[in-house]
C-alpha positions in Angstrom: 0.0 0.0 0.0 1.0 3.6 -0.5 1.8 4.4 3.2 4.6 6.7 4.0 7.1 6.2 6.9 7.2 10.0 7.2 3.6 10.0 8.4 3.1 6.9 10.5 -0.3 8.0 11.9 -1.9 8.0 8.4 -3.1 4.5 7.5 -4.2 3.2 4.2 -6.9 0.7 3.0 -9.0 -0.1 0.0 -12.7 0.7 0.0 -15.4 -0.3 -2.5 -17.3 2.5 -4.1 -19.2 3.1 -7.4 -18.2 -0.3 -8.8 -14.5 0.1 -8.2 -12.1 0.2 -5.2 -10.2 3.2 -4.1 -7.1 3.3 -1.8 -7.8 5.7 1.0 -5.5 7.4 3.5 -7.1 8.3 6.8 -6.5 9.7 10.2 -8.7 10.7 13.1 -12.3 10.1 14.2 -15.3 12.4 14.0 -17.3 14.0 11.1 -16.0 12.9 7.7 -13.9 15.2 5.6 -13.0 13.9 2.2 -10.0 15.4 0.5 -9.7 15.0 -3.3 -6.3 15.5 -5.0 -5.4 16.7 -8.5 -2.8 16.1 -11.3 -0.2 14.7 -11.0 -0.5 13.9 -7.3 -1.9 11.4 -4.9 -3.5 11.3 -1.4 0.0 12.4 -0.3 -0.6 15.9 -1.5 -2.8 16.3 1.6 -0.1 15.0 4.0 0.1 18.2 6.0 -3.6 18.4 6.6 -4.3 15.0 8.2 -2.8 15.7 11.7 -4.4 19.2 11.8 -7.9 17.9 10.9 -7.6 14.8 13.1 -6.5 16.9 16.0 -9.5 19.1 15.6 -11.9 16.1 15.8 -12.4 15.1 12.2 -12.1 11.9 10.3 -9.7 13.0 7.5 -9.8 10.8 4.4 -8.0 11.3 1.1 -8.4 8.7 -1.6 -6.1 8.0 -4.4 -8.5 9.1 -7.1 -9.4 6.5 -9.8 -6.4 5.9 -12.0 -3.9 6.8 -9.3 -1.7 4.9 -6.9 -3.3 1.8 -5.4 -6.8 2.6 -6.6 -8.4 0.8 -9.5 -7.6 2.0 -12.9 -10.3 1.4 -15.5 -8.8 1.2 -19.0 -11.4 3.0 -21.0 -10.7 6.8 -21.3 -14.4 7.7 -20.9 -14.5 6.1 -17.4 -12.8 9.2 -16.1 -15.6 11.7 -16.7 -16.5 13.8 -13.8 -19.9 12.2 -13.2 -18.1 8.9 -12.5 -15.4 10.6 -10.4 -18.0 12.5 -8.3 -19.9 9.2 -7.8 -16.7 7.6 -6.5 -16.4 10.3 -3.9 -20.1 10.2 -3.0 -20.0 6.5 -2.7 -17.2 6.7 -0.1 -19.6 8.4 2.3 -21.9 5.4 3.1 -19.0 3.0 2.5 -17.2 4.6 5.4 -20.3 4.5 7.6 -21.6 8.1 7.2 -24.7 9.8 5.8 -23.0 13.1 4.9 -19.5 14.6 4.4 -17.6 17.8 3.9 -15.7 17.6 0.7 -12.4 19.4 -0.1 -10.6 19.4 -3.4 -7.5 20.7 -5.1 -6.7 21.0 -8.9 -8.8 18.3 -10.6 -10.2 17.5 -7.1 -11.6 21.0 -7.2 -14.2 20.3 -10.0 -14.9 17.0 -8.2 -15.6 18.7 -4.9 -17.7 21.4 -6.5 -19.6 18.8 -8.5 -20.2 16.7 -5.4 -21.7 19.7 -3.7 -23.7 20.8 -6.8 -25.2 17.4 -7.6 -25.5 15.9 -4.2 -26.6 18.6 -1.7 -28.2 15.9 0.5 -24.8 14.2 1.0 -22.3 17.2 1.0 -22.9 19.6 3.9 -20.0 22.0 3.0 -17.4 22.3 0.3 -13.9 23.7 0.2 -11.7 24.0 -2.9 -8.1 25.1 -3.5 -6.9 26.7 -6.8 -9.9 26.1 -9.1 -12.8 28.5 -8.7 -16.3 27.3 -9.4 -17.8 27.9 -12.8 -21.3 26.8 -13.9 -21.5 24.5 -17.0 -20.1 26.3 -20.1 -22.5 27.2 -23.0 -20.2 25.3 -25.5 -18.1 22.1 -25.2 -14.9 23.0 -23.4 -12.5 21.2 -25.7 -14.1 22.9 -28.7 -13.5 26.3 -27.0 -9.9 25.5 -26.2 -9.3 24.5 -29.9 -10.8 27.7 -31.0 -8.7 29.8 -28.6 -5.4 28.1 -29.2 -5.8 27.1 -32.9 -2.4 25.9 -34.0 -0.6 26.8 -30.8 0.4 24.5 -28.0 -1.7 24.1 -24.9 -1.0 21.3 -22.5 -4.7 20.2 -22.1 -5.0 19.8 -25.9 -1.6 18.0 -26.0 -3.0 15.5 -23.5 -5.9 14.5 -25.8 -4.2 11.9 -28.0 -4.0 8.7 -26.0 -0.5 7.4 -25.5 1.4 10.6 -26.6 1.7 12.4 -23.3 2.0 9.0 -21.5 5.1 8.1 -23.5 6.8 11.5 -22.8 6.0 11.6 -19.1 6.8 7.9 -18.4 10.2 8.0 -20.3 11.7 9.7 -17.2 9.2 10.0 -14.4 11.5 11.9 -12.0 12.4 14.4 -14.6 8.8 14.9 -15.7 7.6 15.5 -12.1 10.5 17.8 -11.3 9.7 20.0 -14.3 6.0 19.9 -13.8 6.0 20.6 -10.1 8.5 23.5 -10.6 6.6 24.9 -13.5 3.4 25.4 -11.5 5.0 26.4 -8.2 5.4 29.9 -6.7 9.1 29.8 -7.8 8.0 30.3 -11.5 6.8 33.4 -13.3 3.2 32.6 -14.3 3.7 34.7 -17.5 6.0 31.9 -18.8 3.6 29.0 -18.3 2.2 29.0 -21.8 5.1 29.3 -24.2 4.3 30.2 -27.8 5.1 26.9 -29.6 3.3 24.8 -32.2 0.5 22.5 -31.3 2.4 19.4 -32.1 5.3 20.2 -29.8 6.1 18.1 -26.7 5.5 19.3 -23.2 8.7 18.9 -21.3 11.6 20.3 -23.4 10.7 24.0 -22.9 10.1 23.6 -19.1 12.8 24.8 -16.7 14.8 22.1 -15.0 15.6 23.7 -11.6 18.8 23.0 -9.6 16.4 21.9 -6.8 12.7 22.2 -6.1 11.3 24.6 -3.6 11.3 24.0 0.1 7.6 22.9 -0.1 8.7 19.5 -1.5 11.5 17.4 0.1 13.6 14.8 -1.7 11.6 12.2 0.3 8.3 13.7 -0.9 9.6 13.6 -4.5 10.7 10.0 -4.1 7.2 9.1 -2.9 5.5 10.7 -6.0 8.1 9.2 -8.4 7.5 5.7 -6.9 3.7 6.1 -7.3 3.8 7.1 -11.0 6.6 4.7 -11.8 4.2 1.9 -10.7 0.9 3.3 -11.9 1.7 5.3 -15.0 0.0 8.4 -16.3 -2.8 7.0 -18.4 -5.5 7.2 -15.8 -4.5 10.7 -14.6 -4.3 12.0 -18.2 -7.8 10.6 -19.0 -9.3 13.2 -16.7 -8.4 15.8 -19.4 -9.8 13.7 -22.2 -13.3 13.9 -20.7 -14.0 17.6 -20.8 -16.6 17.3 -23.5 -18.2 14.0 -22.2 -18.6 15.6 -18.8 -20.2 18.6 -20.4 -22.6 16.3 -22.3 -23.5 14.3 -19.2 -24.3 17.4 -17.1 -26.8 19.1 -19.4 -29.3 20.9 -17.3 -27.0 21.0 -14.2 -27.8 23.5 -11.5 -25.7 26.7 -11.6 -25.7 27.6 -7.9 -24.0 26.0 -4.9 -25.8 26.9 -1.6 -23.8 25.0 1.0 -21.2 26.8 3.1 -18.1 27.1 0.9 -14.4 27.9 1.1 -12.0 28.9 -1.7 -8.3 29.5 -1.2 -5.5 29.8 -3.9 -2.0 31.2 -4.3 -1.7 34.6 -5.9 1.0 33.1 -8.2 -1.1 30.2 -9.3 -1.3 29.9 -13.1 -4.9 28.7 -12.8 -5.8 32.0 -11.2 -4.0 33.8 -14.0 -6.2 32.0 -16.5 -9.4 31.9 -14.5 -9.7 35.6 -13.5 -13.3 36.0 -14.7 -14.4 32.8 -12.9 -12.8 34.0 -9.7 -14.6 37.3 -10.0 -18.0 35.7 -10.8 -17.8 32.9 -8.2 -19.7 34.7 -5.4 -22.7 35.0 -7.8 -22.8 31.2 -8.1 -21.5 30.1 -4.7 -24.0 31.9 -2.5 -22.5 31.1 1.0 -18.8 31.7 0.2 -17.5 32.1 3.7 -13.8 32.2 2.8 -12.4 33.6 -0.5 -8.7 34.2 -0.1 -5.4 34.4 -2.1 -2.2 33.5 -0.3 0.7 35.7 -1.3 3.7 34.3 -3.0 2.6 30.7 -3.6 1.8 28.9 -6.8 -0.5 26.0 -7.7 0.4 23.4 -5.1 -1.7 25.3 -2.5 -1.8 23.0 0.5 1.8 21.8 0.0 3.3 25.2 -0.6 1.5 26.9 2.3 0.3 24.2 4.7 0.1 26.3 7.8 -2.0 29.0 6.1 -4.2 26.5 4.4 -4.7 24.6 7.7 -5.7 27.9 9.5 -8.3 28.6 6.8 -9.6 25.0 6.8 -9.9 24.7 10.6 -11.7 28.0 10.9 -14.1 27.0 8.2 -14.6 23.5 9.6 -15.3 24.9 13.0 -18.1 27.0 11.6 -19.8 24.3 9.5 -19.4 21.1 11.4 
């Protein structure tokens, strides 16, 4: 199992949900808080939150999302649409012996957390998301929009669409790929350099900076953990999340546009997602009607809860004390 000797109080087990099994990491007892990770990460991206939440009287649970780590990895690309991923998370609630949960998410876990709150208000009592602001369903298919915007220019999410292409590049040297990707989206990088002007058929990694060392937010031992995970599990499942933009859009026709549960949003002010999603951030209070926390942490990038664990924990514990 994907336990870490650095965090001996966090235990792992597999739990059946939505027709598959997910590996979950957990610590503590009390009301259930589910923490959904993003790309390319694992339950381990929440490592700094477990002790804080458990100490405050919560049952902190972070699954390896489908396709990651020791969780099941359906082969078909369309198995990774957000309706299925949300159902995985909602299914964990009764599987763990609860009727409701508070759901947190980061990166791809953000749309999952928002979706869980939006589509299952009877199961999700509060929602907190890092990095990715809520947006209601777009009027046009998202991949079509991206292709129109970028045309013949490179954009990583479009590069990820052809099955096997990004897998081959990222899996050729997992350590190199993760170092470059983690550095690229961190607070150490200038967000204006995140989308280089290169042709659509270019590869992802050659233009990314190879740092002498990663920032203090990720130790050599942390990197070793992630490298071990992806060396074993590969990148197909994680990349399939990006291949389902349009299918998720099709499956969510007629979706609600408003989240009414108590909500938290926190991001780094140097996060490239925030740079790209300014209008969504501005409009979010119109669609998330009980947004109790809406904060940008100065000086950090995309890896919110890893780059600024103490600040994130402060925000989370204040929020959880209000809504639990």
